[in-house]
C-alpha positions as CSV (number, residue, x, y, z in Angstrom):
1,X,359.2,-325.4,-79.5
2,X,356.0,-326.0,-77.9
3,X,356.8,-323.3,-75.4
4,X,356.0,-320.5,-78.1
5,X,353.1,-322.3,-79.0
6,X,351.5,-321.7,-75.8
7,X,353.9,-318.7,-75.2
8,X,351.8,-316.7,-78.0
9,X,348.1,-317.7,-77.8
10,X,348.7,-316.6,-73.2
11,X,349.9,-313.3,-74.4
12,X,347.0,-312.9,-76.8
13,X,344.5,-313.8,-74.4
14,X,346.2,-311.0,-72.4
15,X,346.3,-308.5,-74.6
16,X,342.8,-309.0,-75.4
17,X,341.8,-309.0,-71.8
18,X,343.5,-305.5,-71.2
19,X,342.3,-303.7,-74.4
20,X,338.6,-305.1,-73.2
21,X,339.0,-304.0,-69.7
22,X,339.2,-306.5,-67.7
23,X,341.7,-305.3,-65.4
24,X,340.9,-302.9,-65.0
25,X,340.2,-302.8,-60.8
26,X,338.0,-300.6,-58.8
27,X,336.2,-299.2,-61.4
28,X,332.6,-298.7,-60.3
29,X,329.1,-297.7,-62.5
30,X,327.9,-295.0,-60.8
31,X,324.1,-295.2,-60.0
32,X,322.2,-292.7,-61.8
33,X,322.3,-289.4,-60.8
34,X,318.6,-288.2,-61.1
35,X,314.9,-290.0,-60.6
36,X,311.9,-289.9,-62.3
37,X,309.1,-288.3,-59.2
38,X,305.4,-288.8,-59.6
39,X,302.9,-286.6,-57.8
40,X,299.7,-287.6,-57.9
41,X,296.7,-285.2,-58.8
42,X,293.4,-285.6,-56.4
43,X,291.3,-286.1,-58.3
44,X,292.8,-288.0,-61.0
45,X,289.9,-288.1,-62.4
46,X,287.1,-285.9,-63.8
47,X,284.2,-285.2,-66.4
48,X,282.6,-282.1,-67.1
49,X,279.1,-282.0,-69.6
50,X,278.5,-278.8,-71.8
51,X,275.8,-278.2,-74.6
52,X,278.1,-279.9,-77.3
53,X,280.8,-282.6,-75.5
54,X,281.5,-284.2,-72.5
55,X,285.0,-283.1,-71.6
56,X,287.4,-286.0,-68.9
57,X,290.5,-286.1,-68.2
58,X,291.8,-288.9,-66.4
59,X,294.9,-290.4,-64.8
60,X,296.2,-286.9,-63.8
61,X,299.4,-286.9,-62.7
62,X,302.6,-284.6,-62.8
63,X,306.3,-286.1,-63.6
64,X,309.4,-284.3,-62.7
65,X,313.1,-285.1,-62.5
66,X,315.0,-284.2,-59.5
67,X,318.8,-284.5,-58.6
68,X,319.3,-287.6,-56.4
69,X,321.7,-285.9,-54.0
70,X,320.4,-282.3,-53.5
71,X,316.3,-282.9,-54.1
72,X,316.5,-280.0,-57.0
73,X,314.4,-279.9,-59.5
74,X,315.4,-280.8,-62.8
75,X,314.4,-279.5,-66.5
76,X,310.2,-279.1,-66.5
77,X,307.8,-280.8,-65.4
78,X,305.3,-282.2,-66.9
79,X,300.9,-283.1,-66.5
80,X,300.3,-286.3,-68.2
81,X,297.3,-288.3,-68.1
82,X,294.3,-288.2,-70.8
83,X,291.6,-286.8,-72.5
84,X,288.5,-287.6,-73.6
85,X,286.2,-285.4,-75.8
86,X,283.2,-287.4,-76.8
87,X,280.9,-285.7,-79.3
88,X,277.2,-285.3,-77.8
89,X,275.2,-282.8,-80.6
90,X,274.1,-283.8,-83.9
91,X,277.1,-281.5,-85.5
92,X,280.7,-282.2,-86.4
93,X,282.9,-281.1,-83.9
94,X,286.2,-279.5,-85.5
95,X,288.5,-279.0,-82.8
96,X,291.0,-276.3,-82.9
97,X,292.9,-275.7,-79.8
98,X,293.2,-276.9,-76.4
99,X,295.1,-275.0,-73.7
100,X,295.8,-275.8,-70.1
101,X,296.0,-273.4,-67.6
102,X,297.6,-273.7,-63.7
103,X,295.3,-271.5,-61.3
104,X,296.4,-270.9,-57.7
105,X,294.1,-270.8,-54.6
106,X,293.4,-267.4,-55.7
107,X,292.2,-268.4,-59.3
108,X,295.4,-266.4,-60.8
109,X,296.9,-268.2,-63.6
110,X,300.4,-269.3,-62.8
111,X,303.2,-268.0,-65.0
112,X,305.7,-270.0,-66.8
113,X,309.3,-269.1,-66.4
114,X,309.1,-267.7,-70.0
115,X,306.1,-265.5,-68.9
116,X,303.8,-267.5,-70.3
117,X,300.2,-268.8,-68.7
118,X,299.5,-271.0,-71.2
119,X,300.1,-274.9,-72.2
120,X,299.1,-275.9,-75.7
121,X,298.1,-279.7,-76.0
122,X,299.0,-281.6,-79.2
123,X,295.7,-282.5,-80.7
124,X,296.3,-286.1,-82.8
125,X,294.2,-288.2,-85.1
126,X,291.6,-286.3,-86.4
127,X,290.5,-282.6,-84.8
128,X,286.7,-283.3,-86.4
129,X,284.6,-285.6,-84.5
130,X,281.6,-287.0,-85.9
131,X,278.5,-286.9,-84.0
132,X,278.1,-289.8,-81.2
133,X,281.9,-290.4,-81.2
134,X,285.1,-289.7,-79.1
135,X,288.1,-288.3,-79.4
136,X,290.9,-289.3,-77.0
137,X,294.4,-288.2,-76.6
138,X,297.2,-288.5,-74.6
139,X,298.1,-285.7,-72.1
140,X,301.5,-284.5,-71.7
141,X,302.2,-280.5,-71.0
142,X,304.4,-278.5,-69.4
143,X,304.0,-277.4,-65.9
144,X,305.4,-274.2,-64.5
145,X,308.2,-275.1,-62.3
146,X,307.2,-272.3,-59.9
147,X,304.0,-273.8,-59.3
148,X,305.7,-276.9,-58.0
149,X,308.0,-275.6,-55.8
150,X,305.6,-273.8,-54.2
151,X,302.8,-276.6,-54.4
152,X,300.3,-274.0,-55.4
153,X,298.3,-275.9,-58.0
154,X,294.6,-275.2,-56.6
155,X,293.0,-275.5,-60.0
156,X,293.4,-276.9,-63.7
157,X,291.7,-274.9,-65.8
158,X,291.2,-276.2,-70.0
159,X,290.3,-274.2,-72.7
160,X,288.9,-275.7,-75.6
161,X,288.0,-273.6,-79.4
162,X,286.1,-275.8,-81.3
163,X,283.9,-274.9,-84.3
164,X,280.2,-277.1,-84.2
165,X,279.7,-277.8,-88.4
166,X,276.7,-279.2,-90.2
167,X,279.7,-279.9,-92.4
168,X,278.4,-280.1,-96.3
169,X,280.0,-280.7,-99.0
170,X,279.5,-279.8,-102.9
171,X,280.9,-281.1,-106.6
172,X,279.9,-279.4,-109.7
173,X,281.2,-279.6,-112.6
174,X,282.4,-276.8,-114.9
175,X,282.3,-277.0,-118.7
176,X,285.7,-276.2,-120.2
177,X,287.3,-276.7,-123.7
178,X,290.7,-276.6,-124.7
179,X,292.4,-274.1,-126.8
180,X,294.0,-276.4,-130.1
């Protein structure tokens, strides 16, 4: 009787370990087959003064994913960093769009695989920048694969579309009557 009492728990433990995979021998977890590579851009910080605003790009770098074994590029690489626009005018700047274009050494646009020549930057937060204030956002835009493979990026052109407005607001009361 005592043998049955110890035999049942021992068999239960063995079954649990088999179902949990403890009995598997020689199983090796595979190392990641890809790695993320950071390509530094020089200079990584750039500031330009315009009539109505100061434009600053900082911490610029290209992030790409490569196959460890073949060193082939996987997916779309991206340009990362920070964008800061400081309003130096007395007007409100309404930022409508910002695009990035990659140029080669002859200042020709480097096309994307789909034929496009510009990448649109997402503008987070308010697109209205008050006089004397800043707007900052993270930069995360795609980069043409051809530019990475050929290491042909010579310049990055940023295009900012904005409307300077001395924003005005008017309120009016309109007399109305309701029909009975």
